[in-house]
mmCIF file of the N, C-alpha and C atoms, coordinates in Angstrom:
data_MODEL
# 
_entry.id   MODEL 
# 
loop_
_atom_site.group_PDB 
_atom_site.id 
_atom_site.type_symbol 
_atom_site.label_atom_id 
_atom_site.label_alt_id 
_atom_site.label_comp_id 
_atom_site.label_asym_id 
_atom_site.label_entity_id 
_atom_site.label_seq_id 
_atom_site.pdbx_PDB_ins_code 
_atom_site.Cartn_x 
_atom_site.Cartn_y 
_atom_site.Cartn_z 
_atom_site.occupancy 
_atom_site.B_iso_or_equiv 
_atom_site.pdbx_formal_charge 
_atom_site.auth_seq_id 
_atom_site.auth_comp_id 
_atom_site.auth_asym_id 
_atom_site.auth_atom_id 
_atom_site.pdbx_PDB_model_num 
ATOM 1   N N  . UNK A 1 1  ? -3.193  -14.138 23.626  1.00 0.00 ? 1  UNK A N  1 
ATOM 2   C CA . UNK A 1 1  ? -1.919  -13.286 23.631  1.00 0.00 ? 1  UNK A CA 1 
ATOM 3   C C  . UNK A 1 1  ? -2.077  -11.847 24.655  1.00 0.00 ? 1  UNK A C  1 
ATOM 4   N N  . UNK A 1 2  ? -3.342  -11.731 25.080  1.00 0.00 ? 2  UNK A N  1 
ATOM 5   C CA . UNK A 1 2  ? -3.437  -10.311 25.533  1.00 0.00 ? 2  UNK A CA 1 
ATOM 6   C C  . UNK A 1 2  ? -3.040  -10.684 27.160  1.00 0.00 ? 2  UNK A C  1 
ATOM 7   N N  . UNK A 1 3  ? -3.316  -11.839 27.550  1.00 0.00 ? 3  UNK A N  1 
ATOM 8   C CA . UNK A 1 3  ? -2.522  -12.199 29.006  1.00 0.00 ? 3  UNK A CA 1 
ATOM 9   C C  . UNK A 1 3  ? -1.506  -12.285 28.895  1.00 0.00 ? 3  UNK A C  1 
ATOM 10  N N  . UNK A 1 4  ? -0.624  -12.681 27.774  1.00 0.00 ? 4  UNK A N  1 
ATOM 11  C CA . UNK A 1 4  ? 1.203   -12.992 27.858  1.00 0.00 ? 4  UNK A CA 1 
ATOM 12  C C  . UNK A 1 4  ? 1.596   -11.807 27.587  1.00 0.00 ? 4  UNK A C  1 
ATOM 13  N N  . UNK A 1 5  ? 0.579   -10.598 27.221  1.00 0.00 ? 5  UNK A N  1 
ATOM 14  C CA . UNK A 1 5  ? 1.151   -9.529  26.644  1.00 0.00 ? 5  UNK A CA 1 
ATOM 15  C C  . UNK A 1 5  ? 2.186   -9.052  25.626  1.00 0.00 ? 5  UNK A C  1 
ATOM 16  N N  . UNK A 1 6  ? 1.751   -9.660  24.503  1.00 0.00 ? 6  UNK A N  1 
ATOM 17  C CA . UNK A 1 6  ? 2.256   -9.865  23.613  1.00 0.00 ? 6  UNK A CA 1 
ATOM 18  C C  . UNK A 1 6  ? 2.034   -8.646  22.612  1.00 0.00 ? 6  UNK A C  1 
ATOM 19  N N  . UNK A 1 7  ? 2.855   -8.099  21.964  1.00 0.00 ? 7  UNK A N  1 
ATOM 20  C CA . UNK A 1 7  ? 3.078   -6.177  21.793  1.00 0.00 ? 7  UNK A CA 1 
ATOM 21  C C  . UNK A 1 7  ? 2.104   -6.736  20.012  1.00 0.00 ? 7  UNK A C  1 
ATOM 22  N N  . UNK A 1 8  ? 2.376   -7.630  19.295  1.00 0.00 ? 8  UNK A N  1 
ATOM 23  C CA . UNK A 1 8  ? 1.898   -7.808  17.982  1.00 0.00 ? 8  UNK A CA 1 
ATOM 24  C C  . UNK A 1 8  ? 1.758   -9.249  17.822  1.00 0.00 ? 8  UNK A C  1 
ATOM 25  N N  . UNK A 1 9  ? 1.224   -9.680  16.541  1.00 0.00 ? 9  UNK A N  1 
ATOM 26  C CA . UNK A 1 9  ? 1.526   -10.935 16.063  1.00 0.00 ? 9  UNK A CA 1 
ATOM 27  C C  . UNK A 1 9  ? 1.538   -11.118 14.593  1.00 0.00 ? 9  UNK A C  1 
ATOM 28  N N  . UNK A 1 10 ? 1.960   -11.876 13.868  1.00 0.00 ? 10 UNK A N  1 
ATOM 29  C CA . UNK A 1 10 ? 2.026   -12.200 12.547  1.00 0.00 ? 10 UNK A CA 1 
ATOM 30  C C  . UNK A 1 10 ? 1.332   -13.328 12.274  1.00 0.00 ? 10 UNK A C  1 
ATOM 31  N N  . UNK A 1 11 ? 0.461   -13.045 11.025  1.00 0.00 ? 11 UNK A N  1 
ATOM 32  C CA . UNK A 1 11 ? -0.636  -14.219 10.501  1.00 0.00 ? 11 UNK A CA 1 
ATOM 33  C C  . UNK A 1 11 ? 0.410   -14.724 9.469   1.00 0.00 ? 11 UNK A C  1 
ATOM 34  N N  . UNK A 1 12 ? 0.994   -16.029 9.381   1.00 0.00 ? 12 UNK A N  1 
ATOM 35  C CA . UNK A 1 12 ? 1.234   -16.694 8.086   1.00 0.00 ? 12 UNK A CA 1 
ATOM 36  C C  . UNK A 1 12 ? -0.410  -16.765 7.274   1.00 0.00 ? 12 UNK A C  1 
ATOM 37  N N  . UNK A 1 13 ? 0.423   -17.274 5.508   1.00 0.00 ? 13 UNK A N  1 
ATOM 38  C CA . UNK A 1 13 ? -0.470  -17.711 4.857   1.00 0.00 ? 13 UNK A CA 1 
ATOM 39  C C  . UNK A 1 13 ? -0.933  -18.272 5.137   1.00 0.00 ? 13 UNK A C  1 
ATOM 40  N N  . UNK A 1 14 ? -2.353  -19.002 5.187   1.00 0.00 ? 14 UNK A N  1 
ATOM 41  C CA . UNK A 1 14 ? -2.642  -20.512 4.871   1.00 0.00 ? 14 UNK A CA 1 
ATOM 42  C C  . UNK A 1 14 ? -4.237  -20.322 4.937   1.00 0.00 ? 14 UNK A C  1 
ATOM 43  N N  . UNK A 1 15 ? -4.348  -21.789 4.400   1.00 0.00 ? 15 UNK A N  1 
ATOM 44  C CA . UNK A 1 15 ? -5.935  -21.870 4.378   1.00 0.00 ? 15 UNK A CA 1 
ATOM 45  C C  . UNK A 1 15 ? -6.860  -21.359 5.577   1.00 0.00 ? 15 UNK A C  1 
ATOM 46  N N  . UNK A 1 16 ? -6.726  -21.610 6.448   1.00 0.00 ? 16 UNK A N  1 
ATOM 47  C CA . UNK A 1 16 ? -7.273  -21.505 7.525   1.00 0.00 ? 16 UNK A CA 1 
ATOM 48  C C  . UNK A 1 16 ? -7.100  -20.370 7.731   1.00 0.00 ? 16 UNK A C  1 
ATOM 49  N N  . UNK A 1 17 ? -5.911  -19.399 7.603   1.00 0.00 ? 17 UNK A N  1 
ATOM 50  C CA . UNK A 1 17 ? -6.166  -17.740 8.005   1.00 0.00 ? 17 UNK A CA 1 
ATOM 51  C C  . UNK A 1 17 ? -6.925  -17.122 7.022   1.00 0.00 ? 17 UNK A C  1 
ATOM 52  N N  . UNK A 1 18 ? -7.010  -17.467 5.786   1.00 0.00 ? 18 UNK A N  1 
ATOM 53  C CA . UNK A 1 18 ? -7.951  -17.186 4.765   1.00 0.00 ? 18 UNK A CA 1 
ATOM 54  C C  . UNK A 1 18 ? -9.227  -17.341 5.466   1.00 0.00 ? 18 UNK A C  1 
ATOM 55  N N  . UNK A 1 19 ? -9.711  -18.267 5.261   1.00 0.00 ? 19 UNK A N  1 
ATOM 56  C CA . UNK A 1 19 ? -11.079 -18.347 6.127   1.00 0.00 ? 19 UNK A CA 1 
ATOM 57  C C  . UNK A 1 19 ? -11.442 -17.748 7.285   1.00 0.00 ? 19 UNK A C  1 
ATOM 58  N N  . UNK A 1 20 ? -10.671 -17.263 8.128   1.00 0.00 ? 20 UNK A N  1 
ATOM 59  C CA . UNK A 1 20 ? -10.448 -16.698 9.644   1.00 0.00 ? 20 UNK A CA 1 
ATOM 60  C C  . UNK A 1 20 ? -10.321 -15.264 9.636   1.00 0.00 ? 20 UNK A C  1 
ATOM 61  N N  . UNK A 1 21 ? -10.130 -14.740 8.252   1.00 0.00 ? 21 UNK A N  1 
ATOM 62  C CA . UNK A 1 21 ? -9.530  -12.998 8.237   1.00 0.00 ? 21 UNK A CA 1 
ATOM 63  C C  . UNK A 1 21 ? -9.967  -12.488 8.861   1.00 0.00 ? 21 UNK A C  1 
ATOM 64  N N  . UNK A 1 22 ? -11.692 -12.332 9.052   1.00 0.00 ? 22 UNK A N  1 
ATOM 65  C CA . UNK A 1 22 ? -12.513 -11.401 9.504   1.00 0.00 ? 22 UNK A CA 1 
ATOM 66  C C  . UNK A 1 22 ? -12.225 -11.481 11.267  1.00 0.00 ? 22 UNK A C  1 
ATOM 67  N N  . UNK A 1 23 ? -12.766 -12.952 11.842  1.00 0.00 ? 23 UNK A N  1 
ATOM 68  C CA . UNK A 1 23 ? -12.713 -13.157 12.765  1.00 0.00 ? 23 UNK A CA 1 
ATOM 69  C C  . UNK A 1 23 ? -11.451 -12.582 13.374  1.00 0.00 ? 23 UNK A C  1 
ATOM 70  N N  . UNK A 1 24 ? -9.869  -13.125 12.821  1.00 0.00 ? 24 UNK A N  1 
ATOM 71  C CA . UNK A 1 24 ? -8.697  -12.807 13.472  1.00 0.00 ? 24 UNK A CA 1 
ATOM 72  C C  . UNK A 1 24 ? -8.561  -10.988 13.455  1.00 0.00 ? 24 UNK A C  1 
ATOM 73  N N  . UNK A 1 25 ? -9.324  -10.807 12.096  1.00 0.00 ? 25 UNK A N  1 
ATOM 74  C CA . UNK A 1 25 ? -9.238  -8.792  12.283  1.00 0.00 ? 25 UNK A CA 1 
ATOM 75  C C  . UNK A 1 25 ? -9.757  -8.154  13.498  1.00 0.00 ? 25 UNK A C  1 
ATOM 76  N N  . UNK A 1 26 ? -11.284 -8.670  13.393  1.00 0.00 ? 26 UNK A N  1 
ATOM 77  C CA . UNK A 1 26 ? -12.211 -8.181  14.877  1.00 0.00 ? 26 UNK A CA 1 
ATOM 78  C C  . UNK A 1 26 ? -11.564 -8.585  16.030  1.00 0.00 ? 26 UNK A C  1 
ATOM 79  N N  . UNK A 1 27 ? -10.521 -9.709  16.056  1.00 0.00 ? 27 UNK A N  1 
ATOM 80  C CA . UNK A 1 27 ? -10.382 -9.909  17.362  1.00 0.00 ? 27 UNK A CA 1 
ATOM 81  C C  . UNK A 1 27 ? -8.985  -9.146  18.217  1.00 0.00 ? 27 UNK A C  1 
ATOM 82  N N  . UNK A 1 28 ? -8.505  -8.868  17.099  1.00 0.00 ? 28 UNK A N  1 
ATOM 83  C CA . UNK A 1 28 ? -6.957  -7.924  17.048  1.00 0.00 ? 28 UNK A CA 1 
ATOM 84  C C  . UNK A 1 28 ? -7.263  -6.725  17.220  1.00 0.00 ? 28 UNK A C  1 
ATOM 85  N N  . UNK A 1 29 ? -8.573  -5.910  16.769  1.00 0.00 ? 29 UNK A N  1 
ATOM 86  C CA . UNK A 1 29 ? -9.217  -4.901  16.561  1.00 0.00 ? 29 UNK A CA 1 
ATOM 87  C C  . UNK A 1 29 ? -9.487  -4.917  18.095  1.00 0.00 ? 29 UNK A C  1 
ATOM 88  N N  . UNK A 1 30 ? -10.276 -5.783  18.875  1.00 0.00 ? 30 UNK A N  1 
ATOM 89  C CA . UNK A 1 30 ? -11.407 -5.796  19.998  1.00 0.00 ? 30 UNK A CA 1 
ATOM 90  C C  . UNK A 1 30 ? -10.577 -5.621  21.570  1.00 0.00 ? 30 UNK A C  1 
ATOM 91  N N  . UNK A 1 31 ? -8.866  -6.280  21.223  1.00 0.00 ? 31 UNK A N  1 
ATOM 92  C CA . UNK A 1 31 ? -7.968  -6.549  22.628  1.00 0.00 ? 31 UNK A CA 1 
ATOM 93  C C  . UNK A 1 31 ? -7.077  -5.531  21.836  1.00 0.00 ? 31 UNK A C  1 
ATOM 94  N N  . UNK A 1 32 ? -6.365  -4.190  20.594  1.00 0.00 ? 32 UNK A N  1 
ATOM 95  C CA . UNK A 1 32 ? -5.800  -3.507  21.147  1.00 0.00 ? 32 UNK A CA 1 
ATOM 96  C C  . UNK A 1 32 ? -4.480  -3.951  20.150  1.00 0.00 ? 32 UNK A C  1 
ATOM 97  N N  . UNK A 1 33 ? -4.531  -5.403  19.651  1.00 0.00 ? 33 UNK A N  1 
ATOM 98  C CA . UNK A 1 33 ? -3.312  -6.442  19.166  1.00 0.00 ? 33 UNK A CA 1 
ATOM 99  C C  . UNK A 1 33 ? -3.075  -5.579  17.758  1.00 0.00 ? 33 UNK A C  1 
ATOM 100 N N  . UNK A 1 34 ? -2.237  -5.037  17.476  1.00 0.00 ? 34 UNK A N  1 
ATOM 101 C CA . UNK A 1 34 ? -1.594  -5.070  16.025  1.00 0.00 ? 34 UNK A CA 1 
ATOM 102 C C  . UNK A 1 34 ? -0.995  -6.298  15.203  1.00 0.00 ? 34 UNK A C  1 
ATOM 103 N N  . UNK A 1 35 ? -1.672  -6.808  14.306  1.00 0.00 ? 35 UNK A N  1 
ATOM 104 C CA . UNK A 1 35 ? -1.723  -7.592  13.263  1.00 0.00 ? 35 UNK A CA 1 
ATOM 105 C C  . UNK A 1 35 ? -1.107  -7.488  11.980  1.00 0.00 ? 35 UNK A C  1 
ATOM 106 N N  . UNK A 1 36 ? -0.057  -8.255  12.024  1.00 0.00 ? 36 UNK A N  1 
ATOM 107 C CA . UNK A 1 36 ? 0.439   -8.245  9.911   1.00 0.00 ? 36 UNK A CA 1 
ATOM 108 C C  . UNK A 1 36 ? 0.575   -9.289  9.322   1.00 0.00 ? 36 UNK A C  1 
ATOM 109 N N  . UNK A 1 37 ? -0.778  -8.852  8.478   1.00 0.00 ? 37 UNK A N  1 
ATOM 110 C CA . UNK A 1 37 ? -1.059  -10.632 7.976   1.00 0.00 ? 37 UNK A CA 1 
ATOM 111 C C  . UNK A 1 37 ? -0.960  -10.108 6.342   1.00 0.00 ? 37 UNK A C  1 
ATOM 112 N N  . UNK A 1 38 ? -1.036  -11.700 5.882   1.00 0.00 ? 38 UNK A N  1 
ATOM 113 C CA . UNK A 1 38 ? -0.420  -11.415 4.117   1.00 0.00 ? 38 UNK A CA 1 
ATOM 114 C C  . UNK A 1 38 ? -1.100  -11.641 3.117   1.00 0.00 ? 38 UNK A C  1 
ATOM 115 N N  . UNK A 1 39 ? -2.149  -10.390 3.256   1.00 0.00 ? 39 UNK A N  1 
ATOM 116 C CA . UNK A 1 39 ? -2.963  -10.266 2.162   1.00 0.00 ? 39 UNK A CA 1 
ATOM 117 C C  . UNK A 1 39 ? -3.503  -8.626  1.894   1.00 0.00 ? 39 UNK A C  1 
ATOM 118 N N  . UNK A 1 40 ? -3.721  -7.957  1.397   1.00 0.00 ? 40 UNK A N  1 
ATOM 119 C CA . UNK A 1 40 ? -4.312  -6.908  0.948   1.00 0.00 ? 40 UNK A CA 1 
ATOM 120 C C  . UNK A 1 40 ? -5.688  -7.134  1.673   1.00 0.00 ? 40 UNK A C  1 
ATOM 121 N N  . UNK A 1 41 ? -6.373  -8.016  1.322   1.00 0.00 ? 41 UNK A N  1 
ATOM 122 C CA . UNK A 1 41 ? -7.586  -8.468  1.830   1.00 0.00 ? 41 UNK A CA 1 
ATOM 123 C C  . UNK A 1 41 ? -7.682  -8.501  3.015   1.00 0.00 ? 41 UNK A C  1 
ATOM 124 N N  . UNK A 1 42 ? -7.139  -8.695  3.858   1.00 0.00 ? 42 UNK A N  1 
ATOM 125 C CA . UNK A 1 42 ? -6.979  -8.628  5.132   1.00 0.00 ? 42 UNK A CA 1 
ATOM 126 C C  . UNK A 1 42 ? -7.207  -7.202  5.623   1.00 0.00 ? 42 UNK A C  1 
ATOM 127 N N  . UNK A 1 43 ? -6.505  -6.463  5.154   1.00 0.00 ? 43 UNK A N  1 
ATOM 128 C CA . UNK A 1 43 ? -6.147  -5.344  5.520   1.00 0.00 ? 43 UNK A CA 1 
ATOM 129 C C  . UNK A 1 43 ? -7.365  -4.369  5.385   1.00 0.00 ? 43 UNK A C  1 
ATOM 130 N N  . UNK A 1 44 ? -7.809  -4.785  4.182   1.00 0.00 ? 44 UNK A N  1 
ATOM 131 C CA . UNK A 1 44 ? -9.641  -4.344  4.024   1.00 0.00 ? 44 UNK A CA 1 
ATOM 132 C C  . UNK A 1 44 ? -10.477 -4.911  4.970   1.00 0.00 ? 44 UNK A C  1 
ATOM 133 N N  . UNK A 1 45 ? -10.275 -6.135  5.413   1.00 0.00 ? 45 UNK A N  1 
ATOM 134 C CA . UNK A 1 45 ? -11.158 -6.609  6.605   1.00 0.00 ? 45 UNK A CA 1 
ATOM 135 C C  . UNK A 1 45 ? -10.762 -6.464  7.838   1.00 0.00 ? 45 UNK A C  1 
ATOM 136 N N  . UNK A 1 46 ? -10.133 -5.455  8.049   1.00 0.00 ? 46 UNK A N  1 
ATOM 137 C CA . UNK A 1 46 ? -9.334  -4.816  9.376   1.00 0.00 ? 46 UNK A CA 1 
ATOM 138 C C  . UNK A 1 46 ? -8.596  -5.281  10.060  1.00 0.00 ? 46 UNK A C  1 
ATOM 139 N N  . UNK A 1 47 ? -7.835  -5.631  9.644   1.00 0.00 ? 47 UNK A N  1 
ATOM 140 C CA . UNK A 1 47 ? -6.158  -6.319  9.795   1.00 0.00 ? 47 UNK A CA 1 
ATOM 141 C C  . UNK A 1 47 ? -5.588  -4.861  9.884   1.00 0.00 ? 47 UNK A C  1 
ATOM 142 N N  . UNK A 1 48 ? -4.392  -4.450  10.763  1.00 0.00 ? 48 UNK A N  1 
ATOM 143 C CA . UNK A 1 48 ? -3.469  -3.065  10.569  1.00 0.00 ? 48 UNK A CA 1 
ATOM 144 C C  . UNK A 1 48 ? -2.878  -3.420  9.133   1.00 0.00 ? 48 UNK A C  1 
ATOM 145 N N  . UNK A 1 49 ? -2.322  -4.277  9.551   1.00 0.00 ? 49 UNK A N  1 
ATOM 146 C CA . UNK A 1 49 ? -1.199  -3.751  7.618   1.00 0.00 ? 49 UNK A CA 1 
ATOM 147 C C  . UNK A 1 49 ? -1.266  -5.632  7.781   1.00 0.00 ? 49 UNK A C  1 
ATOM 148 N N  . UNK A 1 50 ? -1.213  -5.204  5.815   1.00 0.00 ? 50 UNK A N  1 
ATOM 149 C CA . UNK A 1 50 ? -0.596  -6.573  5.106   1.00 0.00 ? 50 UNK A CA 1 
ATOM 150 C C  . UNK A 1 50 ? 0.872   -5.953  4.525   1.00 0.00 ? 50 UNK A C  1 
ATOM 151 N N  . UNK A 1 51 ? 1.390   -7.319  4.398   1.00 0.00 ? 51 UNK A N  1 
ATOM 152 C CA . UNK A 1 51 ? 2.655   -6.969  3.106   1.00 0.00 ? 51 UNK A CA 1 
ATOM 153 C C  . UNK A 1 51 ? 2.967   -8.296  2.626   1.00 0.00 ? 51 UNK A C  1 
ATOM 154 N N  . UNK A 1 52 ? 2.877   -8.590  1.496   1.00 0.00 ? 52 UNK A N  1 
ATOM 155 C CA . UNK A 1 52 ? 3.302   -9.905  0.592   1.00 0.00 ? 52 UNK A CA 1 
ATOM 156 C C  . UNK A 1 52 ? 2.731   -9.972  -0.930  1.00 0.00 ? 52 UNK A C  1 
ATOM 157 N N  . UNK A 1 53 ? 3.025   -10.970 -1.703  1.00 0.00 ? 53 UNK A N  1 
ATOM 158 C CA . UNK A 1 53 ? 2.456   -10.671 -3.152  1.00 0.00 ? 53 UNK A CA 1 
ATOM 159 C C  . UNK A 1 53 ? 0.440   -10.372 -3.148  1.00 0.00 ? 53 UNK A C  1 
ATOM 160 N N  . UNK A 1 54 ? 0.919   -9.632  -4.018  1.00 0.00 ? 54 UNK A N  1 
ATOM 161 C CA . UNK A 1 54 ? -0.629  -9.498  -4.391  1.00 0.00 ? 54 UNK A CA 1 
ATOM 162 C C  . UNK A 1 54 ? -1.171  -10.616 -5.303  1.00 0.00 ? 54 UNK A C  1 
ATOM 163 N N  . UNK A 1 55 ? -2.100  -11.645 -4.643  1.00 0.00 ? 55 UNK A N  1 
ATOM 164 C CA . UNK A 1 55 ? -2.712  -13.222 -4.818  1.00 0.00 ? 55 UNK A CA 1 
ATOM 165 C C  . UNK A 1 55 ? -3.444  -12.238 -5.801  1.00 0.00 ? 55 UNK A C  1 
ATOM 166 N N  . UNK A 1 56 ? -3.908  -11.832 -6.366  1.00 0.00 ? 56 UNK A N  1 
ATOM 167 C CA . UNK A 1 56 ? -4.551  -11.730 -7.516  1.00 0.00 ? 56 UNK A CA 1 
ATOM 168 C C  . UNK A 1 56 ? -3.639  -11.444 -8.974  1.00 0.00 ? 56 UNK A C  1 
ATOM 169 N N  . UNK A 1 57 ? -2.822  -10.666 -8.771  1.00 0.00 ? 57 UNK A N  1 
ATOM 170 C CA . UNK A 1 57 ? -1.723  -10.935 -9.709  1.00 0.00 ? 57 UNK A CA 1 
ATOM 171 C C  . UNK A 1 57 ? -0.829  -12.311 -9.996  1.00 0.00 ? 57 UNK A C  1 
ATOM 172 N N  . UNK A 1 58 ? -0.692  -12.845 -9.051  1.00 0.00 ? 58 UNK A N  1 
ATOM 173 C CA . UNK A 1 58 ? 0.068   -14.088 -8.894  1.00 0.00 ? 58 UNK A CA 1 
ATOM 174 C C  . UNK A 1 58 ? -1.094  -15.467 -9.709  1.00 0.00 ? 58 UNK A C  1 
ATOM 175 N N  . UNK A 1 59 ? -1.615  -14.977 -9.409  1.00 0.00 ? 59 UNK A N  1 
ATOM 176 C CA . UNK A 1 59 ? -2.994  -16.236 -10.049 1.00 0.00 ? 59 UNK A CA 1 
ATOM 177 C C  . UNK A 1 59 ? -3.446  -15.722 -11.543 1.00 0.00 ? 59 UNK A C  1 
ATOM 178 N N  . UNK A 1 60 ? -3.510  -14.389 -11.954 1.00 0.00 ? 60 UNK A N  1 
ATOM 179 C CA . UNK A 1 60 ? -3.556  -14.048 -13.350 1.00 0.00 ? 60 UNK A CA 1 
ATOM 180 C C  . UNK A 1 60 ? -2.438  -14.918 -14.003 1.00 0.00 ? 60 UNK A C  1 
ATOM 181 N N  . UNK A 1 61 ? -0.678  -14.011 -13.104 1.00 0.00 ? 61 UNK A N  1 
ATOM 182 C CA . UNK A 1 61 ? 0.466   -14.680 -13.892 1.00 0.00 ? 61 UNK A CA 1 
ATOM 183 C C  . UNK A 1 61 ? 0.228   -16.136 -13.743 1.00 0.00 ? 61 UNK A C  1 
ATOM 184 N N  . UNK A 1 62 ? -0.146  -16.953 -12.931 1.00 0.00 ? 62 UNK A N  1 
ATOM 185 C CA . UNK A 1 62 ? -0.036  -18.287 -13.508 1.00 0.00 ? 62 UNK A CA 1 
ATOM 186 C C  . UNK A 1 62 ? -0.954  -19.393 -14.647 1.00 0.00 ? 62 UNK A C  1 
ATOM 187 N N  . UNK A 1 63 ? -2.149  -18.188 -14.661 1.00 0.00 ? 63 UNK A N  1 
ATOM 188 C CA . UNK A 1 63 ? -3.391  -18.848 -15.659 1.00 0.00 ? 63 UNK A CA 1 
ATOM 189 C C  . UNK A 1 63 ? -2.261  -18.167 -17.333 1.00 0.00 ? 63 UNK A C  1 
ATOM 190 N N  . UNK A 1 64 ? -1.257  -17.400 -17.149 1.00 0.00 ? 64 UNK A N  1 
ATOM 191 C CA . UNK A 1 64 ? -0.538  -16.973 -18.160 1.00 0.00 ? 64 UNK A CA 1 
ATOM 192 C C  . UNK A 1 64 ? 0.485   -18.170 -18.896 1.00 0.00 ? 64 UNK A C  1 
ATOM 193 N N  . UNK A 1 65 ? 0.910   -18.146 -17.953 1.00 0.00 ? 65 UNK A N  1 
ATOM 194 C CA . UNK A 1 65 ? 2.276   -19.767 -18.156 1.00 0.00 ? 65 UNK A CA 1 
ATOM 195 C C  . UNK A 1 65 ? 1.378   -21.009 -18.407 1.00 0.00 ? 65 UNK A C  1 
ATOM 196 N N  . UNK A 1 66 ? -0.288  -21.727 -17.634 1.00 0.00 ? 66 UNK A N  1 
ATOM 197 C CA . UNK A 1 66 ? -0.408  -22.552 -17.902 1.00 0.00 ? 66 UNK A CA 1 
ATOM 198 C C  . UNK A 1 66 ? -0.763  -22.298 -19.164 1.00 0.00 ? 66 UNK A C  1 
ATOM 199 N N  . UNK A 1 67 ? -1.085  -21.567 -19.928 1.00 0.00 ? 67 UNK A N  1 
ATOM 200 C CA . UNK A 1 67 ? -1.903  -20.725 -20.934 1.00 0.00 ? 67 UNK A CA 1 
ATOM 201 C C  . UNK A 1 67 ? -0.533  -21.215 -22.086 1.00 0.00 ? 67 UNK A C  1 
ATOM 202 N N  . UNK A 1 68 ? 0.049   -20.594 -21.503 1.00 0.00 ? 68 UNK A N  1 
ATOM 203 C CA . UNK A 1 68 ? 2.046   -20.850 -22.346 1.00 0.00 ? 68 UNK A CA 1 
ATOM 204 C C  . UNK A 1 68 ? 2.195   -22.471 -22.835 1.00 0.00 ? 68 UNK A C  1 
ATOM 205 N N  . UNK A 1 69 ? 1.959   -23.302 -21.841 1.00 0.00 ? 69 UNK A N  1 
ATOM 206 C CA . UNK A 1 69 ? 2.461   -24.455 -21.412 1.00 0.00 ? 69 UNK A CA 1 
ATOM 207 C C  . UNK A 1 69 ? 1.622   -25.778 -22.289 1.00 0.00 ? 69 UNK A C  1 
ATOM 208 N N  . UNK A 1 70 ? 0.273   -24.973 -22.422 1.00 0.00 ? 70 UNK A N  1 
ATOM 209 C CA . UNK A 1 70 ? -0.670  -25.757 -22.715 1.00 0.00 ? 70 UNK A CA 1 
ATOM 210 C C  . UNK A 1 70 ? -0.807  -25.350 -24.244 1.00 0.00 ? 70 UNK A C  1 
ATOM 211 N N  . UNK A 1 71 ? -0.026  -24.429 -24.293 1.00 0.00 ? 71 UNK A N  1 
ATOM 212 C CA . UNK A 1 71 ? 0.368   -24.655 -25.824 1.00 0.00 ? 71 UNK A CA 1 
ATOM 213 C C  . UNK A 1 71 ? 1.426   -25.086 -26.475 1.00 0.00 ? 71 UNK A C  1 
ATOM 214 N N  . UNK A 1 72 ? 1.804   -25.582 -25.676 1.00 0.00 ? 72 UNK A N  1 
ATOM 215 C CA . UNK A 1 72 ? 3.733   -26.199 -26.500 1.00 0.00 ? 72 UNK A CA 1 
ATOM 216 C C  . UNK A 1 72 ? 4.508   -24.886 -26.342 1.00 0.00 ? 72 UNK A C  1 
ATOM 217 N N  . UNK A 1 73 ? 4.302   -24.397 -25.622 1.00 0.00 ? 73 UNK A N  1 
ATOM 218 C CA . UNK A 1 73 ? 5.468   -23.382 -25.687 1.00 0.00 ? 73 UNK A CA 1 
ATOM 219 C C  . UNK A 1 73 ? 6.150   -23.551 -24.114 1.00 0.00 ? 73 UNK A C  1 
ATOM 220 N N  . UNK A 1 74 ? 6.930   -24.688 -24.221 1.00 0.00 ? 74 UNK A N  1 
ATOM 221 C CA . UNK A 1 74 ? 7.488   -24.818 -22.590 1.00 0.00 ? 74 UNK A CA 1 
ATOM 222 C C  . UNK A 1 74 ? 9.108   -24.591 -22.450 1.00 0.00 ? 74 UNK A C  1 
ATOM 223 N N  . UNK A 1 75 ? 9.479   -23.946 -23.307 1.00 0.00 ? 75 UNK A N  1 
ATOM 224 C CA . UNK A 1 75 ? 10.313  -23.353 -22.973 1.00 0.00 ? 75 UNK A CA 1 
ATOM 225 C C  . UNK A 1 75 ? 10.591  -21.730 -22.659 1.00 0.00 ? 75 UNK A C  1 
ATOM 226 N N  . UNK A 1 76 ? 11.180  -21.131 -21.842 1.00 0.00 ? 76 UNK A N  1 
ATOM 227 C CA . UNK A 1 76 ? 11.407  -20.271 -21.203 1.00 0.00 ? 76 UNK A CA 1 
ATOM 228 C C  . UNK A 1 76 ? 10.010  -19.486 -21.081 1.00 0.00 ? 76 UNK A C  1 
ATOM 229 N N  . UNK A 1 77 ? 9.101   -20.008 -20.280 1.00 0.00 ? 77 UNK A N  1 
ATOM 230 C CA . UNK A 1 77 ? 7.790   -19.843 -20.227 1.00 0.00 ? 77 UNK A CA 1 
ATOM 231 C C  . UNK A 1 77 ? 7.809   -18.416 -19.540 1.00 0.00 ? 77 UNK A C  1 
ATOM 232 N N  . UNK A 1 78 ? 8.947   -18.790 -18.274 1.00 0.00 ? 78 UNK A N  1 
ATOM 233 C CA . UNK A 1 78 ? 8.468   -17.508 -17.191 1.00 0.00 ? 78 UNK A CA 1 
ATOM 234 C C  . UNK A 1 78 ? 9.590   -16.658 -17.233 1.00 0.00 ? 78 UNK A C  1 
ATOM 235 N N  . UNK A 1 79 ? 9.202   -14.710 -17.222 1.00 0.00 ? 79 UNK A N  1 
ATOM 236 C CA . UNK A 1 79 ? 10.221  -13.942 -17.749 1.00 0.00 ? 79 UNK A CA 1 
ATOM 237 C C  . UNK A 1 79 ? 11.808  -14.240 -17.226 1.00 0.00 ? 79 UNK A C  1 
# 
């Protein structure tokens, strides 16, 4: 990316990106490339910024919906 003189980059949400958040953030910092990542954890790992849904909240809500549907409340489980 440095050779191509890019101004910045966007990392999409994927298992590969999640596993490589620290190395990606470190490379970006070393080369002065601003990167936008999908999760708060990415920014905490050193990325310039993150913009996306709160993963912990999504998982929490998924658990609520699963619990409701497993109790037979299959109508109107989503707010």
